C-alpha distance (Angstrom), angle and dihedral (degrees) to the residues before:
residue distance angle dihedral
M1 . . .
F2 3.79 . .
R3 3.82 91.2 .
H4 3.82 91.0 52.9
A5 3.81 91.0 48.8
V6 3.79 91.4 52.3
A7 3.78 90.5 49.4
R8 3.79 90.8 57.6
L9 3.83 94.8 54.5
P10 3.84 114.3 113.3
T11 3.76 114.3 -93.1
A12 3.80 122.0 -117.2
P13 3.84 94.2 -108.1
F14 3.81 90.2 51.6
V15 3.83 92.2 50.9
M16 3.81 90.4 47.2
S17 3.82 90.6 50.7
V18 3.80 92.2 52.2
H19 3.81 90.5 47.5
I20 3.81 92.0 51.6
R21 3.82 91.9 49.1
C22 3.81 90.4 50.9
L23 3.80 91.0 49.8
S24 3.78 89.6 48.7
A25 3.80 91.7 51.5
L26 3.80 91.3 48.8
S27 3.80 90.6 47.5
N28 3.80 90.3 54.2
V29 3.81 91.5 49.4
R30 3.81 91.0 49.1
T31 3.80 90.7 52.6
Q32 3.79 92.3 47.9
I33 3.79 92.8 50.5
Q34 3.81 92.7 44.6
N35 3.81 88.9 55.9
E36 3.82 90.8 49.2
L37 3.80 90.7 50.8
K38 3.81 91.5 48.7
A39 3.80 89.6 52.7
I40 3.82 90.8 50.8
E41 3.79 90.7 50.5
A42 3.81 92.7 46.2
A43 3.79 89.4 53.8
G44 3.80 90.0 54.8
T45 3.81 93.0 -118.9
Y46 3.82 100.8 107.0
K47 3.80 109.0 130.7
R48 3.80 118.3 -139.7
E49 3.78 122.2 -169.5
R50 3.77 119.1 -129.8
V51 3.80 114.6 -147.0
I52 3.81 114.2 -128.4
T53 3.80 116.4 -153.3
S54 3.81 98.9 -172.4
P55 3.80 138.6 57.5
Q56 3.81 117.4 -77.4
A57 3.81 106.8 -88.6
A58 3.80 145.2 127.0
R59 3.80 86.1 -72.8
V60 3.78 124.1 35.0
T61 3.79 135.8 178.5
I62 3.78 121.3 -127.3
K63 3.80 126.6 -151.8
G64 3.80 109.1 -100.3
R65 3.82 94.9 22.8
D66 3.78 124.2 96.2
T67 3.81 100.0 -157.3
P68 3.82 128.4 59.2
L69 3.80 119.3 -105.8
L70 3.79 128.0 -134.6
N71 3.79 102.8 -114.4
F72 3.82 116.2 -138.3
C73 3.80 100.4 154.4
A74 3.81 106.4 66.6
N75 3.79 130.0 104.1
N76 3.80 86.5 -132.9
Y77 3.80 89.5 118.3
L78 3.80 97.8 162.3
G79 3.80 96.7 32.3
L80 3.80 91.8 -119.4
S81 3.81 98.4 128.4
S82 3.81 89.7 94.5
N83 3.80 99.6 20.9
K84 3.82 112.2 144.9
E85 3.82 95.1 -129.8
V86 3.80 91.8 48.9
L87 3.79 93.0 47.3
A88 3.81 91.7 48.4
A89 3.81 91.3 51.5
A90 3.80 91.6 49.6
Q91 3.80 92.8 47.1
S92 3.80 91.6 49.0
A93 3.82 91.7 51.1
L94 3.80 89.7 50.2
T95 3.80 87.6 60.6
T96 3.80 99.0 39.4
H97 3.83 101.1 35.7
G98 3.80 105.5 20.6
A99 3.79 136.5 -122.3
G100 3.81 96.3 -70.0
M101 3.78 145.4 -20.4
S102 3.82 102.6 -119.4
S103 3.78 88.0 -143.8
V104 3.76 146.4 76.9
R105 3.79 117.1 -103.3
F106 3.81 100.9 -102.1
I107 3.83 95.5 50.9
C108 3.80 106.8 45.8
G109 3.80 104.8 -43.7
T110 3.80 104.3 100.8
Q111 3.80 117.9 98.3
D112 3.78 129.3 179.3
I113 3.81 90.6 -102.8
H114 3.83 91.8 57.2
K115 3.80 90.5 56.4
E116 3.81 91.0 43.9
L117 3.81 91.6 53.2
E118 3.80 92.2 47.9
Q119 3.80 88.8 52.5
K120 3.82 91.7 49.1
I121 3.80 90.9 50.5
S122 3.81 89.8 51.6
T123 3.81 90.9 48.9
F124 3.80 92.4 47.3
H125 3.82 93.1 51.0
Q126 3.83 92.9 35.7
R127 3.82 92.0 -122.4
E128 3.80 134.3 138.0
D129 3.80 99.6 -116.6
S130 3.81 145.0 -10.5
I131 3.80 139.0 -155.1
L132 3.82 126.8 -151.8
Y133 3.82 126.5 -134.4
S134 3.80 134.3 -178.1
S135 3.83 88.9 -106.8
C136 3.78 139.9 -10.8
F137 3.81 86.7 -106.8
D138 3.81 85.3 64.0
A139 3.80 91.6 44.6
N140 3.81 89.7 54.7
A141 3.80 91.4 44.5
G142 3.78 90.3 51.5
F143 3.78 103.0 43.7
F144 3.81 110.1 60.6
E145 3.81 97.9 45.0
A146 3.80 91.9 50.6
F147 3.81 96.4 42.4
L148 3.82 103.7 40.9
N149 3.79 136.7 49.7
E150 3.82 138.0 -179.3
D151 3.82 91.4 -73.8
D152 3.82 91.9 62.0
V153 3.80 134.7 76.9
L154 3.80 126.7 -141.3
I155 3.83 119.4 -159.6
S156 3.81 114.6 -163.6
D157 3.82 137.2 -174.6
T158 3.81 110.5 -113.9
L159 3.82 92.9 -126.8
N160 3.79 97.3 50.8
H161 3.80 116.5 138.2
A162 3.81 120.4 -82.5
S163 3.80 91.0 -112.3
I164 3.81 90.5 58.4
I165 3.80 90.8 48.4
D166 3.80 91.7 49.8
G167 3.79 91.5 47.1
I168 3.80 91.6 50.7
R169 3.81 90.5 52.5
L170 3.80 89.4 62.1
C171 3.80 96.1 58.2
K172 3.82 129.3 79.9
A173 3.80 97.7 -136.7
K174 3.78 122.2 120.1
R175 3.81 108.4 -98.0
A176 3.78 132.4 -143.6
R177 3.80 131.0 171.4
Y178 3.77 131.1 -152.7
E179 3.80 125.0 -156.7
H180 3.78 112.6 -95.3
M181 3.81 108.5 -63.9
N182 3.82 91.4 -21.1
M183 3.79 103.9 149.6
N184 3.81 94.2 -175.0
E185 3.81 90.4 60.6
L186 3.78 91.3 44.5
E187 3.80 90.6 53.3
T188 3.80 91.4 49.3
H189 3.80 91.5 54.1
L190 3.80 91.8 46.6
R191 3.80 92.4 48.9
D192 3.82 92.0 47.8
N193 3.81 94.4 52.2
Q194 3.79 103.9 51.5
T195 3.80 92.5 126.5
A196 3.80 93.4 62.6
R197 3.80 118.5 109.8
R198 3.81 91.0 -129.6
R199 3.80 130.7 12.0
L200 3.82 113.8 -158.3
V201 3.81 123.6 -172.5
V202 3.81 110.4 -155.4
S203 3.80 124.9 -162.7
D204 3.75 144.5 146.9
G205 3.78 111.5 -112.4
V206 3.81 89.8 -142.4
F207 3.80 120.2 15.7
S208 3.78 106.6 -132.8
M209 3.80 100.7 -148.7
D210 3.81 97.2 47.8
G211 3.79 104.9 24.8
D212 3.83 87.9 -126.1
I213 3.79 117.9 157.9
A214 3.80 117.0 -139.4
P215 3.84 112.9 -116.9
L216 3.78 89.6 -115.4
K217 3.80 98.4 171.9
D218 3.81 90.5 54.8
I219 3.81 91.7 46.4
L220 3.80 91.1 50.8
F221 3.81 91.6 47.9
L222 3.81 92.0 53.0
A223 3.79 92.3 43.6
E224 3.78 91.2 54.7
K225 3.82 91.8 44.8
Y226 3.81 92.8 53.4
H227 3.82 98.9 32.8
A228 3.79 94.6 -111.8
L229 3.79 133.9 146.8
V230 3.81 125.0 -124.5
F231 3.81 126.2 -136.7
L232 3.81 119.2 -170.5
D233 3.80 129.7 -169.9
E234 3.81 104.9 -149.0
C235 3.81 102.4 179.5
H236 3.81 93.5 126.3
A237 3.79 94.5 39.0
T238 3.80 109.7 42.5
G239 3.79 112.3 102.8
L240 3.80 95.5 2.7
F241 3.79 111.3 50.2
G242 3.77 127.2 73.7
K243 3.78 126.5 24.5
S244 3.81 94.9 -69.3
G245 3.82 95.9 29.9
R246 3.79 94.0 -108.7
G247 3.77 92.4 131.5
T248 3.78 136.4 -123.4
E249 3.80 92.9 -17.6
D250 3.80 88.3 55.6
Y251 3.82 92.1 47.7
F252 3.82 91.1 54.6
H253 3.84 94.5 37.5
V254 3.81 93.8 -118.6
I255 3.81 101.9 116.0
G256 3.79 111.1 170.4
K257 3.81 96.8 20.3
V258 3.84 98.7 101.5
D259 3.80 111.9 85.5
V260 3.82 100.2 -145.9
I261 3.82 129.8 14.3
N262 3.79 126.3 -167.7
S263 3.78 118.7 -169.1
T264 3.79 146.1 152.8
L265 3.77 141.1 -108.1
G266 3.81 89.0 -158.6
K267 3.81 100.5 80.8
A268 3.81 124.7 35.3
L269 3.81 93.5 -2.9
G270 3.79 96.5 72.7
G271 3.80 100.7 -55.9
A272 3.81 98.2 -116.0
S273 3.80 110.9 108.0
G274 3.76 141.6 -76.8
G275 3.78 138.7 93.6
Y276 3.77 139.1 -151.8
T277 3.77 148.9 -164.4
T278 3.80 119.2 -135.2
G279 3.79 127.8 -173.3
P280 3.82 143.4 87.1
K281 3.80 115.5 5.8
E282 3.81 93.0 -122.5
V283 3.81 91.6 54.8
I284 3.80 92.2 49.8
D285 3.82 91.3 47.4
L286 3.81 89.5 52.2
L287 3.82 91.0 51.5
R288 3.80 90.9 52.1
Q289 3.80 88.0 56.6
R290 3.81 101.4 40.0
S291 3.80 113.1 16.1
R292 3.79 105.5 111.6
P293 3.84 99.8 -156.6
Y294 3.81 88.2 52.4
L295 3.79 94.2 46.3
F296 3.80 97.6 43.4
S297 3.84 105.8 33.4
N298 3.78 128.9 79.6
T299 3.77 116.2 -97.9
L300 3.80 120.2 -101.0
P301 3.85 111.5 -81.8
P302 3.83 114.9 -103.1
P303 3.85 96.7 -118.8
M304 3.82 90.2 55.9
V305 3.79 90.9 47.7
A306 3.81 93.1 50.7
G307 3.81 92.9 45.7
A308 3.80 92.9 52.1
S309 3.79 90.8 45.6
K310 3.80 90.3 55.2
V311 3.82 90.7 49.6
L312 3.81 90.0 56.2
D313 3.80 88.9 50.8
I314 3.81 89.4 54.0
L315 3.81 92.8 47.8
M316 3.79 94.6 48.1
R317 3.81 89.9 47.6
S318 3.82 98.3 55.0
S319 3.83 143.4 -1.6
Q320 3.81 92.6 -146.4
L321 3.80 95.1 111.8
T322 3.80 95.5 48.3
E323 3.80 90.0 49.1
K324 3.81 92.0 50.9
L325 3.80 90.5 48.7
A326 3.82 91.3 50.9
N327 3.82 90.6 51.4
N328 3.81 92.1 50.4
T329 3.80 90.8 47.7
N330 3.80 93.6 52.2
R331 3.80 91.6 45.9
F332 3.82 93.3 53.4
R333 3.80 95.8 43.3
D334 3.80 94.0 46.9
K335 3.79 95.4 47.5
M336 3.82 95.3 44.6
T337 3.80 92.2 47.8
S338 3.80 91.2 49.5
H339 3.82 88.0 57.0
G340 3.79 92.1 53.7
F341 3.79 100.8 -100.6
K342 3.80 119.5 141.3
I343 3.79 109.4 -127.3
L344 3.79 115.3 -168.9
G345 3.79 124.4 -140.8
A346 3.78 125.6 19.5
N347 3.81 139.4 -103.1
H348 3.79 93.6 -7.2
P349 3.83 131.4 111.7
I350 3.81 89.5 -123.3
C351 3.80 97.8 91.4
P352 3.82 110.5 177.5
V353 3.82 111.7 -163.1
Y354 3.80 100.5 -145.8
L355 3.82 115.9 -137.5
G356 3.81 106.4 151.0
D357 3.80 98.7 -151.7
A358 3.82 115.1 88.9
R359 3.79 96.2 -151.0
L360 3.81 91.7 49.0
A361 3.81 90.6 51.8
T362 3.80 90.9 51.6
E363 3.82 92.5 47.1
I364 3.79 94.6 48.6
A365 3.81 91.7 47.6
E366 3.82 88.4 53.1
D367 3.82 91.2 48.2
M368 3.80 89.8 50.5
L369 3.79 89.6 52.0
N370 3.78 90.1 52.8
R371 3.81 87.3 54.9
G372 3.80 91.3 53.2
I373 3.81 99.0 -98.1
Y374 3.79 121.6 119.6
V375 3.82 113.1 -145.5
I376 3.80 132.0 140.3
G377 3.80 132.0 -134.9
F378 3.80 115.3 -133.4
S379 3.77 122.3 -154.1
Y380 3.81 141.2 151.0
P381 3.02 128.9 -7.5
V382 3.82 90.7 24.6
V383 3.82 89.0 51.1
P384 3.84 129.1 15.6
E385 3.80 117.7 -77.4
G386 3.80 113.3 -86.4
K387 3.82 92.7 21.8
A388 3.81 101.8 90.3
R389 3.75 118.4 155.7
I390 3.79 143.6 165.9
R391 3.78 108.7 -114.3
V392 3.79 110.6 -144.3
Q393 3.81 115.6 -167.5
L394 3.76 121.7 -163.6
S395 3.79 124.6 -147.5
A396 3.78 134.7 -161.3
V397 3.82 88.6 -121.7
H398 3.81 92.8 61.5
S399 3.78 113.2 102.1
S400 3.81 122.7 -138.7
E401 3.80 87.0 -106.5
D402 3.82 90.2 54.4
V403 3.80 90.7 53.4
D404 3.81 92.4 48.1
T405 3.82 91.3 48.8
C406 3.79 90.0 54.9
V407 3.81 92.9 47.9
N408 3.81 92.9 48.1
A409 3.80 91.3 51.2
F410 3.82 91.0 53.0
V411 3.81 90.4 49.2
E412 3.83 93.9 50.3
I413 3.80 93.9 45.7
G414 3.79 91.0 44.6
K415 3.82 90.3 55.8
S416 3.81 91.2 49.0
K417 3.82 90.0 53.4
G418 3.78 92.4 51.6
């Protein structure tokens, strides 16, 4: 039997032929991708990563540059990424709880500090319960599939974040989209889907590329009128927006009215990583049973958990940081507008300087860098074609002088570009 088995093994020429065909296929793919990359570069939209050699802060150092840069492109809205209290909490947890759990939550990956953080998140948002994920991308990937089925309808803003779009693709619910913040279209979809088991309106609270704020009061009014639920992604609102930093609900004075909130620990809340869903206890219990990213991904590392927990302590202790951020935001928007720049959005520290042309956005961002200011130009496919902009993001750790330096650089470069 062994001799017959050996006789059936592929011959050397056959193996060589298969190997050559595989190499040929890979060679073709390489060529195709190289041509795509050349086209991206020719269009002026090729994205190059700059290597930071310092902690995230108002000023950062970049590999290859001797002097620090003023940083106006981070999601470090409250400046807590390198806050001493946050760092001390993370370092302490590293000693007491370890670097990681090497497990998913339901096997042996839940520590006391994970449950404590989930409780703090619920308290902060004034909700019944919360569930942690490795990122808000995972939270969005895990929510819709577990919560909706083919008898439901999901109605989504056309400019919702990519993570929401990807999460929606995983669920079996009927899908409808309404034009960005168009409440007439939203109402039409709600009215046309009254036979659905569940109707879920899905929106970002703050849209990260434009700094737009969802018309939450109008969404809530329509949801109540048509017996729908509301889901809000608050990644660019939690911790920084509204008087107490509780996000879009806080900004519109409707805390507790949104049914389900997804958000992140990776921006204002310490800037490390992690995401969560907060809402009714039954919804959170269902996610613990069915949400695939929660069930099949490692639990959040203890230092990240402890750091985020400390950030929530700071936020619930004082509104000083959110007030400083609001002042910086108003200062930048007012001064830029007075110099004739078009700033998208309103009342939010995401301040996109609208330019339109992708190459111009890239060139101005490079000129700003040469003047010691770190900003990034955004163009297609991150934003629609012909709508390039430089997204400036304010932080509570920027001084008034920092803000004025950034504005003056834009003004000087703008004059040089005609």
